[in-house]
N, C-alpha and C positions, 0 to 999 in steps of 0.2 A: 504493500500500500504506500503510495507516494505521500510525502508530508508537505503541507503547504503552510507557510507562516502568514498569518493574518494580523497586521498591525492595527488591532482594534480590541475593544473589550470583549470578553467571552460572550458568545451568542449561540443559544440552542438552535436557532434557525440556520445559521451558517454551518454549525457543526453537523447537523442532520443532513443538510443539503450536500455538503462535501462528502460525507460518509456514503451517501446514496450513490455517488459516482466513484467510490473507491479511493477517496483521498482522506488522509488524517489531517484535521485542522488543528494547528497550534496557534493559540492566541497570545499576542504580546501587546500590551497597552503602552504606547509610547508617551501618552499624555496623562496629565492629571489636571483637575479643575478646581478653581476657587470661585465661589459665588459672591457677587458684588451688587451693591445698590438695590437690594431687595425691597427696602421700605419705599424707595422712589418708584420701583416697578409696581408695588402694591397700589400706590396712589394713582398711577396711570391706568391701571386695570379698572378703576372706578370711574374713569372719564368717558362719558357717553358720546363724546364728539368724534371718536375714532370710527371709521367705517369698517375696520377689521384689524387683524394682526397677521404678521408674517413670522413664522417660527421655523427657521431653516436648519435646526439641529436638535438632537435629543437633549443637549444641555440647556438650550433656550427653553424647551418645554419643561424641563426639570425646574428651572428658575421660576417660571410662571406657576408651576404646581406648588412650589414652596410659599407662594403668596395667595394661593387659591382659597375660595370660600364659596358656599352655595349661593350667596348673594351675587357674586361675580358671574356665576354660571348663568343666572337669569339675564344679566346684562349682555353677556357675550353669546348667548344661544341664538340671538337674532343677527349676529354679525358674521362676516366672512373671515375664516381663519385659514391661511394658506401655509403649506409646507412643501418641501422639495423631494422628500423620499418617503417610501412606504413605512419604514421603521419609525420615523418621526410622526407620521399620520396615525400609526397604531398607538404610539405613546400619548398623543394628544387625546385620542378616544379613551384610553385607559386611565390617564391621570386627570383629565379635565372634563371628560364626558362630552366633548365636542367633536363634530364631524369636520375633518380637515379637507380642504380642496388642494389640488395640485400635486398629490402624492406621486403621480407618474411623470412629473415634469422632467426629472432627471438632472437638471442643473439650474443655476440661478438665472441665467439669461432666458431660458424657456419659461421659468416661473414668473419672471417679471413681465414677459410678453403676455402670459395668461392673465395676470392681475390687471394689466393695462386694458386688455380686451373686455374684461368683465366689470370694470369700474369706471365711473365718470371722472372727468377732470375736476380737480378740487377735492377729491377724496383724500382722507388722511389715514395712514396705517401706522400702528404701533409695531416696532421692530426690535424686540429684545434680542441681543446678539452678544458675541464674544469679542474680546479685544483684538483678535486677528481677523475680523470679518472682511470679506471682499466687498468692494464698493460697486460691483457690477449691478446688483439688484437695485440699490437706492438710486444710482445714476440713471438707469433706464426709466424707473418710475418717475423720477423728478423731471426727466425730459418729456414725459407724457403729462406733466402738470398734476401728478399725484404725489402728495407730500409724504415723507417717511420720517417718523419720529424714532430715531435709533437711540437705544439705551443699552449701555454695556452692562450685562448682568452676570458674566463669568469671564474669568481670565484663564487662558490656556498656558500650562507650564509643562516642562519636561518631567516625565515620571522619574522619580528619584531612583527607582530600581531598574531603569532601562539598560544601563551598561552591563549590569550583572546578568540580566535576562539575555542580552545579545551574546555575551561571552559563553553562557551555557548553551545557547542554540548552536553557536559556532562549533563548540567542542563535542556536542552529543547528538544533535538532531539530523544533520545531513538533509536539509529540505530541498525539494525540487524547484521551488520558486517562492517569491515573496510578494505579498499583496499589500499595497498602501492605501489608506483611507482618508488621508488629509495632507495638505501641503505642509502643515506644521509638524505632523508626524514624520514625514519624509526628512525634514530638516533635522529633527532631534535624533532620529535613527542614524543618519549619516554623520552627524557631529560625533556620535559615539563610535561608529565603525572606523572612523579615521584615527582613533586612539589606540587601536591594536590590530595586529595582523589577523585577517579573517578570510573565510571562504564565502561568506554571505554576499559580498558585493558582486560576485561573479555569476550568481544564479539569476534566472530570468525575473524581471520586475514587472508587476502588473499594477494598475491603478483603478480606483473606483469611478473616476471621472476625469474630465479634461484638465481641470485646474490642478489636480494632484499629478496627472501625467506630465504637465508642463513643468511642475516643480522638480520632478525626477529628472527630466531632461536638462533642466537648468543646473542640476548638480553634476552634469556630465555623464549621466548614466542612460544607456539605451532602454527604451520602454518596449516590453514584449507584447503588451496588449492593454486595452482600456475597456472596462465594462460598459455596455450600451446603456444600462440603467443601474442605479445604486441599490442592487439587491443581489442576494446570494446566487441565484440561477444565472444571472448575467455575468457575474464574476467567474463562475465555473465554466460557462460557455467560452469566455475569453481565454481562460487557461487551457481548456481542452483543444480549442482551435489552434493555439500556438504549438502544442505538443503533437497534434495530428500533422501539422505542416512540417515540423521537424522530422517526424517519422517518415513522411513521404519523400523528404529530400535526402535522407540518409541511405 
């Protein structure tokens, strides 16, 4: 059974999906998070002037959940809540009791286009986000005369155990490939890989989306494949396609 390293928090969905295709998933979380500005977020969640909210990561959903209350559900149940991936959409339903739109958008540009097509000029959206957020979505919406109230609700840091995890992987796992799930995760992993001789840098690298793929390429590493959508089956499809092509060429 081939081993695949997934640079993300452990996920039963990913583990089961990879096992189904005869891969062993090894999870390494390169990030850790600190939540910020929650009192200010709580106040904004009581503001009825928003047309909706944009929650583009599970951490943003978690920050909102930490400020949540039944009274806020009543207010937000009539507003549009958008997200970019199915995992975040599921977490929104589970943690907040709300139905999210845009779960299949795949990336920030597609999501921004969807929001602009469904909302009128002058609309205002709450955008709880991290300190490393991309400006793609706010810039597109603002160009369409839709205002975005961004509030930083979590800070992304390097997992303090990352170097130890990478050394252990290098010495014992012998993985067939690596899958990256965020630009910041790529940066932290490669910062540590440069501190010791390793075999990990030479195995095929895959990315969950285009922004992560671009980060890998900017680090001077060739990208083997990019998942068409941010979900387990799309990642597996990208990995399998690469190895099928390699087998055909050998």
